[in-house]
N, C-alpha and C positions, 0 to 999 in steps of 0.2 A: 721405743723401748721404755717400759715403765721403770720408775726409780725403785731402788731397794726400799722396802717399807718396814719400819720398826714401830710396832704399837707400844707406846710408852704410857703407863698409867701408874697411879698411886692410889691405894685404897686402905681402909681400915680392915681389921681381921674379919669383919662380917660383910665386907664388900661395899661399904659406904664411900662415896667419891668426894664429899664436901668436908674438908677439915674443920670448918666452923661448927660442925655437928658432932665432932669426935670427942671422946673422953681424953683426958690428959694422962701422962705416964711419968713415973719418977725418972725414966730414961731420957725424956725429952718431951717436946710439945709441938703444937701446930707450926710455930715459927721455924723450928729446926727441921721438921719434916718437909715443909714447903721449900726451904732452902736446899734440902737434899734432892728434891725433885728437880729444881732448877739447875743444880750443878750436874745432875745426871743428864738432863736435856742438853746442856752445853757440851758435856764430855762425848756424847754420841755424835756430835759434829755433823748434824744434818744440814742440807741446803735449804730445807723448808720444813714447816710443820702444818698440819691440817686438822681442822676441827669441824664440828657440825654447826648448824645455824644457831642453836640455843647457846652453845658455848661462846661463839663469836659475838653474839648479841651483847654479852656481858662486857665486851671490849669496844664494840662499835659505837653504841650509845647515840646514834644519829636519828633524825626524823626525816620523813620523805621530803625531798626538795628537788623535784625534776626541773631541768632548765626550761625557761619559758619558750625558747626556740630550740627544740631538740635537733632538728635536721636529720640527715641520714646517719644511721649508726652501723658500726661494723658487726657483722655476724659471719661465722660463729665465734670468732676470737678477737680480742682487743688487748694489746700488750702496751701498757703505759711505760713500763720500765723493764727492759730485757737485761739490764746489767746490775740489778739490785744486789746480787750476791746471796741474799737470804729472803725467803718469802713466807708470808703468813696466808694460808689458804683456807677458805671457808666453803662448805657445801651449803647451797641455799636454793633449793629446787624452785621455789615460787617467787624469788626476788623480794624477800621481806627484810633483808638487812640494809641498813642505811648508815653511812659513815660520816665522821667529822674530819677525817684525815686519811691519807693514802697509805699509812703504814701502822704497824703495831710495834712499838719499841724499836723502830728503825727497820723492821722487816716489811717489805713491800706487799700490799694486799692483792691477792688474786681470788676472785669469787667464781665458783663453778656452779652453773645454773641449769635448770631444765629448759627445754626448748620453747615452752609456752610463755616465758617471761616477756613482758611487753617492752617495746623499744624505748618507752619513756624511762624505764628503770635502767636500761643499758646506757642511755644518754646521761643519766645522773651519775652512774659509776664512772663513765669516761670523763665527765666534767670534773669529777673529784680526783682524777689522776689514778684511778684504780683499774687494774687489769681484770679481764673476765674471759671465761670459756663457756660457751653455750652448747649444751648437748643437742643432738639431732632429734631426740625424743623428749616427751614431756617429763619423763623421769631422767635423772642423771645417769649417764653411761660412764660408770667408774673406770673401766679399763681404757676406754677411749680418751677420757680426760687425763688419766695418768700418762698415757703416751704423749699427749700434747705437752704436758708439763716437762717431760724429759726431752722431747725434740725441740720445743720452742724456747724453753727457759734454761735448759741444761741441768735440770734438777736430777741428781743421781741418788740422793738419800733423803727420804721423806719420813718425818716422825708423825705418826698418827696418834693424836692425843684426845680422842673422844669427842662427844659423849658415847654412851653405851650403844645406842642404835647405830651410829656410824661405825663404831668398832665391829658390831655384829655384821653389818653389810659387807665390810671389807673381808672379814673372816669367811663369810658364806661364799663370797666371790673368789676365794683362793688368792687374794692379792697380798697377804701379809707374809713377810719373810721371818720376822722375829717378834716374839711377845716378851716385853720387858716389864715386869710388874714389881713395884716397890710396895711392901706391906708394912704399915706402921703399927706399933703396939697400942692400938686404940680400938674402941668399939663405937659404932654409929648408933644402932638400935632404933633408928627412925623408920626402918622399912623402905629406905630410898632405893633408887635404881642401882643395879649392880654395874660392874665394869663392862660387861658385854650383854646385849640382848638381841634376839633375832626371832621373829615370828616362826613358830614351829621348831625352834631349837637348832643346834648346830651339829647334832649327832649325824655322822656320815658325811659331813661337809669339810671337816678339817681334823688334823691330828697334831699333837704337840710332843716334842721330845726335849728333855732337860739339857740345857747347855751348862748352867751353873746355878748354885744357890750360895749366897754370901750374906754374912751379917754386915750391917753398916752402922754408922754412929747413931746414937739416940734410939737404940732398940729396934731399928728398922731392918728388914730383910729384903734382899734383891734377888728375884727369881727371873732367870732368862731361859726362854724356850725357843727352839727352832720350830717353825710352823710348816707342816707338810699339807699341801692342798689335796 
């Protein structure tokens, strides 16, 4: 059974995702908006959060270091810590992420990979104390991976936190239960990537209905939508 999935994002008024590029406001600034995002993340009380490869690379910061003697590796799954309580999950189809530790701020790392990833990379992850799930196909099978997260690790609520392409893939697959968007009183103006992208668009693939719209401190607005597949 897949976890409940809440897509949690924060953007500027024109859809920018990187606060470092945003304008400031008399109501508050990047520090306050980042703190609002973090407090919202914590209040949602998820068992895990999930991001794409590019987002996780900003936290992983490792270099390739496969073990000299890899030996046999576990496929399709390897769980280094089934009792972590909280999990940091990354989608990494080709096995490009490398880590320096098995957690992000105490949340145990789980990597979801495509089926073509080499054994040497799996051995590296296992040696680093990192859990992984390997899809049966070369591309990641999102529904199957989510079922494994629920059944094997007991994850009941998962926070999807980007990037835009990963968000789009989840929306297109009908996997998201709620879209929670924090909007800061700022402009980006750089023409960067929006909150959600998907080749061909999402028309006909998903529908949203408003749950609530609330003002928050420092000029931000919180918009919550139920997602209908």
